[in-house]
Structures are given as C-alpha cells and as structure tokens.
C-alpha positions, -999 to +999 in steps of 0.1 A: -101-003+035-133-012+030-150+021+034-125+035+009-137+008-022-171+021-017-167+054-011-145+053-049-170+029-062-200+045-053-184+076-067-187+093-035-148+097-035-139+110-074-106+099-080-086+130-104-072+108-136-044+138-140-031+131-103-031+099-105+006+078-088+032+079-122+056+059-115+058+015-108+035+008-080+024-026-058+009-038-035+010-060-004-014-087+006-012-081+044-022-118+058-053-102+081-068-084+052-066-109+020-060-141+036-082-135+070-106-104+054-108-117+015-105-082+004-078-086-022-099-071-053-112-040-031-078-031-026-072-043-064-101-018-075-084+010-052-048+005-067-062+008-110-083+036-097-052+061-083-024+043-103-018+043-137+009+018-137-008-009-110+022-043-110+011-071-088+031-093-071+033-132-080+018-147-065-006-127-051-040-125-034-047-150-004-009-164-022+011-138-017+039-140+005+034-129+037+062-094+049+073-114+077+066-086+099+033-093+116+017-124+143+038-092+165+076-097+155+078-061+151+069-046+184+090-078+195+116-053+194+153-055+178+167-088+185+143-097+165+150-084+136+180-104+121+149-134+119+122-106+108+148-101+077+157-134+071+113-146+068+115-114+049+140-117+019+113-140+000+089-104+001+118-088-012+126-107-035+090-101-048+089-064-045+123-064-067+105-083-098+082-061-100+100-034-106+075-009-085+088+021-070+064+026-045+047-004-021+012+008-013-005-015+022-031-010+043-018-025+078+004-008+098+030-038+101+033-048+071+044-006+064+073-016+091+087-044+080+087-029+044+104+000+051+130-022+072+132-049+044+137-018+016+170-007+039+183-043+042+176-054+007+182-019-013+149-023-028+153+019-029+111+015-032+088+039-007+059+022+012+027+044+016-009+036+031-042+042+009-050+071+032-020+089+024-023+084-016-057+090-019-057+130-005-029+137-033-053+119-058-085+128-057-104+150-069-120+176-041-152+194-048-156+225-047-180+232-009-155+206+005-123+229-004-111+253+032-117+289+024-088+308+006-072+327+038-060+354+014-102+364+008-108+368+046 
C-alpha cells in the first residue's frame, strides 16, 4: 500500500477521474497495517483518489474494530468459523452502517474474513484489494499499453 500511495501522490500513477469507482466504498483498517504500521492516512488518500463516494467507518484508523479474521484464525480451519463469525459481527454492523457496496482491504486475512462476514450477515458487499482497483482507475500512458494486436 505504501508504494501505491507514493506512486499516486507523486504522479507516477495517474488516476483518470472518469474511471473512479462510483458506488459507495469503505475501507477496512487492518490491525497490522493500520494499528501497527500507522498507514491509515495513506489508505484514505488512496480511497479518495480512486473513489467518488468514500464512506469511512466509525470508529476508524487506529480505533477501527478488528475484522475477527487475523491472528491466524482464517487458516485454522472450519472449527473456528463460528467463533470468527461471532467476533466479526461488530465489523459487519460497522460496514452495514456505512451503506457501502464495496469494502477495500490491503490484507488477505481481512479479505477472506469480510467475504465470510458478508455471506453470514447478508451484507451484499464486494470485497476488493487496492491492487485490483488501481488498474481499473488509472490513466495508463500510451507507451505502457500493450501493442494493438490488430496492427501486427
């Protein structure tokens, strides 16, 4: 995420305003990246650069609720699913309150947990990584585009 932030901030990656995400979007502050890494402002910079309707959760940044999937819970298997769903209910409620249709995460544990929470609590959200969104919203310079196959 730090690299994406720097590239967009410095203009190395340019965002096409016409391609910005239109639907309501929120951001999950992962425990490791936000609380331990302190990258909450960089995430919001990216969200505002890529999305027209960014809706922050409350509370957020270092006080945002854990999704309930970190700390090794996801790979521990199905016997922990019920516990993950129970501990993630506060996160599901927090997401629902934003009215967002998309939740962006930079953490794979959060990604899996939020997809499971969406199914469990009927959130109807799409969970996406930053790296999935950026190629859809950037203004790719012509010299970086693949050659037109019809011209060959």
